[in-house]
C-alpha positions in Angstrom: 31.7 -4.6 14.9 28.2 -5.9 14.3 26.7 -5.3 10.9 23.6 -3.2 10.5 21.0 -5.7 9.5 17.8 -3.8 8.9 19.0 -0.4 7.8 21.3 -1.9 5.3 24.1 -0.8 3.1 24.0 -3.9 0.8 25.3 -3.5 -2.8 22.5 -2.6 -5.1 20.7 -5.2 -7.2 20.0 -3.9 -10.7 16.6 -4.8 -12.0 16.8 -4.9 -15.8 13.6 -4.1 -17.6 13.2 -5.7 -21.1 10.3 -4.6 -23.2 7.2 -6.3 -21.7 3.8 -5.6 -20.2 5.1 -4.3 -16.9 8.3 -2.3 -16.5 9.1 -4.2 -13.3 9.7 -7.5 -15.1 13.2 -8.6 -15.2 15.3 -11.7 -15.8 17.3 -12.7 -12.6 20.0 -14.3 -14.9 20.8 -10.8 -16.0 21.0 -9.3 -12.6 24.4 -8.2 -11.3 25.9 -6.4 -8.5 27.4 -3.0 -9.0 29.4 -0.3 -7.3 29.4 3.5 -7.9 32.9 3.3 -9.2 32.0 1.4 -12.4 28.4 2.5 -12.8 26.3 5.6 -13.6 28.2 6.2 -16.8 25.1 6.3 -19.1 21.5 7.5 -18.9 20.5 3.9 -19.1 22.4 3.1 -15.9 20.3 5.7 -14.1 17.1 4.3 -15.6 17.9 0.7 -14.5 18.8 1.8 -11.0 15.6 3.8 -10.7 13.7 0.5 -11.5 15.7 -0.9 -8.6 14.2 1.8 -6.3 10.7 0.7 -7.3 11.3 -3.0 -6.4 11.0 -2.8 -2.6 7.4 -1.6 -3.1 6.6 -5.2 -4.0 8.1 -6.4 -0.7 5.7 -4.3 1.3 2.8 -6.6 0.4 1.9 -7.3 4.0 1.4 -3.6 4.9 -1.8 -3.7 2.9 -2.9 -6.8 4.8 -2.0 -5.3 8.2 -3.9 -2.2 7.5 -7.2 -4.2 7.5 -6.5 -7.0 9.9 -5.4 -4.5 12.6 -8.8 -2.9 12.2 -12.5 -3.9 12.4 -12.5 -4.7 8.7 -10.8 -8.1 8.7 -9.4 -11.0 10.8 -6.3 -13.0 10.0 -7.9 -16.4 9.3 -5.4 -19.0 8.1 -5.2 -22.7 8.9 -5.0 -22.4 12.7 -4.0 -20.1 15.6 -0.3 -20.5 14.8 -0.5 -20.0 11.0 1.0 -16.6 10.0 1.6 -16.1 13.7 2.9 -12.5 13.3 -0.4 -11.5 11.6 -2.4 -13.3 14.3 -0.6 -11.3 17.0 -1.4 -8.0 15.2 -5.1 -9.1 14.8 -5.4 -10.1 18.5 -3.5 -7.0 19.8 -0.9 -9.2 21.3 1.9 -7.9 19.1 5.4 -7.8 20.3 8.7 -6.5 18.8 9.6 -10.0 17.5 7.3 -10.0 14.6 8.4 -11.1 11.1 5.9 -9.0 9.2 6.8 -5.8 11.0 10.5 -6.6 10.6 10.0 -7.1 6.9 8.1 -3.8 6.6 11.0 -2.0 8.2 13.7 -3.8 6.2 11.9 -3.3 2.8 11.2 0.4 3.4 14.8 1.2 4.4 16.1 -0.9 1.5 14.0 1.3 -0.8 15.4 4.4 0.9 19.0 3.2 0.7 18.5 2.6 -3.0 17.0 6.1 -3.5 19.9 7.5 -1.6 22.4 5.6 -3.8 21.0 7.6 -6.7 21.2 10.8 -4.7 24.9 10.1 -4.0 25.6 9.8 -7.7 23.2 12.5 -9.0 26.0 14.8 -10.2 28.0 12.2 -12.1 26.2 12.6 -15.4 23.7 15.0 -17.0 21.2 13.7 -19.5 17.8 14.4 -21.0 15.0 13.5 -18.7 17.1 13.4 -15.6 15.0 15.7 -13.5 11.8 13.7 -14.2 13.7 10.5 -13.4 14.7 11.9 -10.0 11.2 13.0 -9.5 10.3 9.3 -9.5 13.1 8.6 -7.0 12.0 11.3 -4.7 8.4 10.1 -4.8 9.5 6.6 -3.9 11.6 7.8 -1.0 8.7 9.8 0.3 6.4 6.8 0.0 8.8 4.5 1.9 9.1 7.1 4.7 5.4 7.6 4.8 4.9 3.9 5.3 7.5 3.8 8.1 6.2 6.8 10.0 2.5 5.9 9.9 3.4 2.4 11.2 6.2 3.3 13.6 6.1 7.0 14.4 9.5 8.5 14.9 12.1 6.7 12.8 15.7 7.2 11.6 15.8 9.8 8.8 18.7 10.0 6.3 18.6 11.3 2.8 22.0 12.1 1.5 23.8 8.7 1.6 23.5 5.0 2.1 24.2 3.7 5.6 27.3 1.5 6.2 28.5 -0.7 9.0 30.2 2.3 10.7 26.7 3.7 11.3 26.0 0.9 13.8 25.0 2.4 17.2 25.1 5.9 15.7 21.4 5.9 14.6 18.8 8.0 16.3 15.1 8.4 15.7 13.9 11.7 14.1 10.6 13.1 15.3 7.6 12.2 13.1 7.2 15.9 12.3 10.8 16.0 10.8 10.1 12.9 8.7 6.9 14.5 7.4 8.9 17.7 6.5 11.3 15.6 4.4 8.4 13.7 2.8 6.8 16.9 1.8 10.2 18.2 0.4 10.6 15.1 -1.7 7.1 15.3 -3.0 7.3 18.9 -3.8 10.5 18.2 -5.8 8.7 15.4 -7.5 5.7 17.6 -8.4 8.1 20.2 -9.9 9.7 17.7 -12.3 7.3 14.8 -13.1 5.2 14.6 -16.2 1.5 14.4 -16.2 1.5 11.1 -17.9 4.1 8.4 -18.6 3.9 5.9 -21.5 5.2 3.2 -19.3 2.1 2.3 -17.2 2.8 2.2 -13.5 5.6 4.8 -13.4 5.1 7.7 -11.1 3.4 10.9 -12.5 2.8 14.4 -11.3 -0.7 13.4 -10.1 0.5 10.5 -8.0 2.9 12.9 -6.2 0.1 15.4 -5.7 -2.2 12.7 -4.3 0.4 11.4 -1.9 1.3 14.9 -0.7 -2.4 15.6 -0.1 -2.7 12.4 2.0 0.4 13.3 4.0 -1.0 16.7 4.7 -4.4 15.3 5.7 -2.7 13.0 8.1 -1.2 16.1 9.7 -4.6 17.8 9.7 -3.2 20.6 7.5 -6.4 21.0 5.5 -5.7 24.4 4.0 -2.5 23.1 2.5 -4.3 19.9 1.3 -7.0 21.9 -0.5 -4.3 23.9 -2.4 -2.8 20.6 -3.7 -6.3 19.2 -4.5 -7.7 22.4 -6.1 -10.0 21.5 -9.0 -9.4 17.8 -8.5 -12.6 17.2 -10.5 -10.6 18.3 -13.6 -7.7 15.8 -13.0 -7.4 13.4 -16.0 -9.0 10.5 -14.2 -12.5 9.1 -14.0 -14.5 6.6 -11.9 -14.9 3.2 -13.5 -18.6 2.5 -13.8 -18.5 -1.0 -12.5 -16.2 -1.1 -9.4 -15.7 -4.8 -9.8 -13.8 -4.2 -13.0 -11.0 -2.2 -11.3 -9.6 -5.3 -9.7 -9.6 -7.5 -12.7 -6.4 -7.9 -14.7 -8.0 -5.9 -17.5 -8.5 -3.1 -14.9 -4.9 -2.6 -14.0 -3.4 0.9 -14.6 -6.8 2.1 -15.8 -8.6 5.4 -15.9 -9.1 5.4 -12.1 -5.6 4.5 -11.3 -3.4 7.3 -9.8 -0.7 5.0 -8.4 -0.4 1.2 -8.5 2.3 -1.0 -7.1 3.2 -3.2 -10.0 3.5 -7.0 -9.7 4.3 -9.6 -12.4 4.2 -13.3 -13.2 6.4 -12.9 -16.3 9.5 -14.0 -14.4 10.0 -17.3 -12.7 11.8 -15.5 -9.9 10.7 -16.6 -6.4 12.2 -17.8 -3.2 10.4 -19.9 -0.6 12.9 -18.8 2.0 11.6 -15.3 1.5 8.4 -15.6 -0.4 7.5 -11.9 -0.3 10.7 -10.9 -2.1 9.8 -12.2 -5.6 7.9 -10.2 -8.2 4.5 -11.7 -7.5 1.9 -10.4 -5.0 1.9 -12.8 -2.1 -1.2 -11.0 -0.6 -3.3 -12.6 -3.5 -2.3 -16.1 -2.7 -2.9 -15.4 1.0 -6.5 -14.2 0.4 -7.5 -17.3 -1.6 -10.1 -19.9 -0.4 -8.3 -22.8 1.2 -8.5 -26.1 -0.7 -11.0 -24.6 -3.2 -11.9 -27.0 -6.0 -14.4 -26.7 -8.9 -14.6 -24.8 -12.1 -15.2 -21.3 -10.7 -12.8 -18.5 -12.0 -11.2 -18.4 -8.6 -7.9 -20.0 -7.5 -7.3 -21.5 -4.1 -5.1 -20.0 -1.5 -4.5 -19.8 2.3 -7.7 -18.1 3.6 -5.9 -15.1 5.2 -7.2 -11.6 5.6 -10.9 -12.4 5.9 -13.5 -9.6 5.9 -15.6 -9.3 9.0 -19.4 -9.5 9.2 -19.2 -6.0 10.7 -17.7 -4.7 7.4 -20.3 -6.6 5.4 -23.1 -5.1 7.4 -21.8 -1.6 7.0 -22.8 -1.5 3.3 -26.2 -0.2 2.5 -28.6 -2.1 0.2 -27.8 -1.3 -3.4 -24.2 -0.4 -2.8 -22.3 -2.2 -5.6 -19.1 -2.0 -3.5 -20.2 -4.8 -1.2 -20.1 -7.4 -4.0 -16.9 -5.9 -5.4 -15.2 -6.2 -2.0 -16.6 -9.3 -0.3 -17.2 -12.8 -1.6 -19.6 -14.8 0.6 -18.5 -18.3 -0.5 -21.6 -20.2 0.6 -23.9 -17.7 -1.2 -21.7 -17.8 -4.3 -21.7 -21.6 -4.2 -25.5 -21.8 -3.9 -25.9 -19.3 -6.8 -23.5 -21.1 -9.0 -24.1 -24.9 -8.8 -22.6 -25.4 -12.2 -19.1 -24.7 -10.8 -19.3 -27.7 -8.4 -17.5 -25.7 -5.7 -16.1 -27.4 -2.6 -13.5 -26.3 -0.1 -12.3 -28.9 2.5 -10.9 -26.7 5.3 -12.8 -24.0 7.1 -10.3 -21.2 8.0 -9.4 -20.2 11.5 -11.6 -17.4 12.7 -13.9 -18.3 9.8 -16.3 -15.5 8.8 -17.4 -17.2 5.6 -16.3 -14.1 3.7 -13.3 -13.5 1.5 -11.4 -10.5 0.1 -12.8 -10.3 -3.4 -10.7 -7.3 -4.5 -7.5 -9.4 -4.3 -8.9 -13.0 -4.5 -6.7 -15.2 -6.7 -8.1 -16.0 -10.2 -7.1 -18.8 -12.4 -4.6 -18.0 -15.1 -3.1 -15.0 -13.4 0.0 -16.7 -12.0 2.8 -18.8 -13.5 6.0 -20.7 -12.5 5.7 -21.2 -8.8 1.9 -20.7 -8.6 1.5 -19.4 -5.1 4.3 -16.8 -5.4 3.7 -15.3 -8.8 0.3 -13.7 -8.8 0.5 -10.6 -11.0 -2.2 -8.5 -9.3 -1.2 -4.9 -8.7 -2.1 -3.1 -5.5 -4.4 -0.2 -6.4 -2.6 2.0 -4.0 -4.2 5.4 -4.8 -7.4 5.5 -6.8 -9.1 8.6 -8.0 -12.0 7.7 -5.7 -9.7 8.2 -2.7 -8.5 11.5 -4.1 -12.1 12.7 -4.3 -12.7 11.6 -0.7 -9.5 13.3 0.4 -10.7 16.5 -1.2 -14.1 16.1 0.4 -12.5 15.7 3.8 -10.0 18.6 3.3 -12.7 21.1 2.2 -15.0 20.1 5.0 -12.4 20.4 7.7 -11.2 23.8 6.8 -11.6 26.5 9.5 -14.4 27.8 7.3 -15.7 24.6 5.6 -16.6 24.7 1.9 -19.5 22.4 2.3 -20.7 22.4 -1.3 -17.3 21.2 -2.6 -17.1 18.6 0.1 -20.5 17.3 -0.7 -19.8 17.4 -4.5 -16.7 15.2 -4.1 -18.2 12.8 -1.7 -21.3 12.4 -3.9 -19.3 11.7 -7.0 -18.1 8.6 -5.2 -21.5 7.6 -3.9 -23.2 8.1 -7.3 -20.8 5.5 -8.7 -21.5 3.2 -5.7 -25.3 3.3 -6.1 -25.7 4.2 -9.8 -28.1 7.1 -8.9 -28.3 10.4 -7.0 -30.9 9.1 -4.5 -28.2 8.3 -2.0 -26.4 11.6 -2.1 -25.3 13.2 1.2 -26.7 16.6 2.2 -25.1 16.8 5.6 -22.7 19.5 6.8 -20.2 20.2 9.5 -19.1 17.3 11.8 -21.9 15.1 10.5 -20.5 15.4 7.0 -17.0 14.6 8.2 -18.3 11.4 9.8 -20.0 10.5 6.6 -16.8 11.0 4.6 -14.9 8.8 7.1 -17.5 6.1 6.7 -17.3 6.5 3.0 -13.6 5.9 3.1 -14.2 2.6 5.0 -16.7 1.4 2.4 -14.8 2.6 -0.7 -11.3 1.5 0.4 -12.2 -1.6 2.3 -9.5 -4.3 2.1 -7.1 -1.9 0.5 -5.0 -1.3 3.6 -6.0 2.1 5.0 -8.7 1.3 7.6 -6.4 0.9 10.6 -4.5 4.1 9.9 -7.8 6.1 9.3 -9.1 4.9 12.7 -5.9 6.0 14.4 -5.7 9.4 12.7 -9.3 10.2 13.4 -9.2 9.1 17.0 -11.7 6.3 16.6 -9.5 3.3 17.0 -10.2 2.6 20.6 -14.0 2.5 20.1 -13.8 0.5 16.9 -11.1 -2.1 17.6 -11.3 -4.7 20.4 -8.1 -4.7 22.4 -6.8 -1.4 21.2 -4.9 0.5 24.0 -4.7 4.3 23.8 -1.2 5.5 24.1 0.3 2.3 22.8 -1.4 0.8 19.8 -1.4 3.9 17.6 2.0 2.6 16.6 3.6 -0.8 16.0 6.7 -1.8 17.9 10.1 -1.3 16.2 11.7 -4.7 15.3 13.6 -6.0 18.3 16.7 -6.9 16.4 16.9 -3.3 15.2 16.7 -2.2 18.8 19.5 -4.7 19.7 21.8 -3.8 16.9 21.2 -0.1 16.4 20.2 0.9 19.9 17.1 2.7 19.0 14.5 3.5 21.6 11.4 1.3 21.5 8.0 2.7 21.1 5.9 3.2 24.3 4.2 0.2 25.8 6.4 -2.4 24.1 
């Protein structure tokens, strides 16, 4: 019998967390394989295994990249037309089921789910103080993995009570997206019921992260009344907007006052593997975004010139909007304004726009060991600004819109962007909805949501060259998963 490759039942890898800046740090020399028979005997065992459930979040680095290059926000770039070929195919709308980036997204998400289910299998073995809250983290993480899967692939296999084994080969079927959403909501409601409002270990899931993700899931389903219940009085949540948006994406801005949920990355460990570069603890998206062959004394490190903002995105920002400079680096303008840095870059990237992803541009001193693979930059996955925009959309798309609240939340974001109230929005109805959607593009540019926003709002075909209605709303399931598990491929592939 063939092994299941992508929905895997591999033995769990324990990720030990010594005292350090990020709880995801670990020493691979201390890793070891375990089985249920000789584990889960102490509360510390459960803690360590829960950290293992967090780890596949790091491996989903390309999902954030895909969310922009599949849209009108970015192009793939790179050295040439065959560099990062899977991303080029997604960008050009010539994607097929043999795509390494989509395959990795599938594998990583299901590894996370299998790890969560391993804890679920062993939940009753031991009672200890804080167990409910710990399982709240596990349920959030499982919900997050399923959300990534279903918004990329639609209907997907759904299992929550156990890990899969080799005997499950050819037994898998896809569950309807609605059923996956139902399970996601169930997990998030369980998480909300047990998670604390804060956690002394920065980066660990809290009550508010679960609420924010649940609201996002509900908005994707256009269940706006339910979303407003989750987001009620969101202005009183214990977060704030950072005055200078550029500061959010600095190392000093990690896990700050605007952070609701961040995927943690680290350069503390030398752990990396060139045979699978996205499976270390560093954020490969940062190296990918860097300027190819950059030299000089600027604060920026060089990289591979991938995930380049488009001129269309740059032109979407109004004059005076600080988000443009926080999001996009025009390298020629920067070079001209800073002759003291003696900047040069020898290779213009493929599909050159002259623009670079400043939010995740590599900076000197923020990597170690294997330089390219150990950037420590967290993904700012859910920021308070997005929560405010979700609330604005939900209140404005109610059967009876609450326009004043929608305007209030939208304008909180715009006042930070412009530093005044002169750019506040006074629209209502569908025009206000359009303004909120445009605000999401500007606020969240290069953070991985644009493609999915265009799909869910029905605007993808008009905004994206090559987009085919009835096909490109979803990505193809990995072909090897089709071959091994016998799943039905998505339409059009």
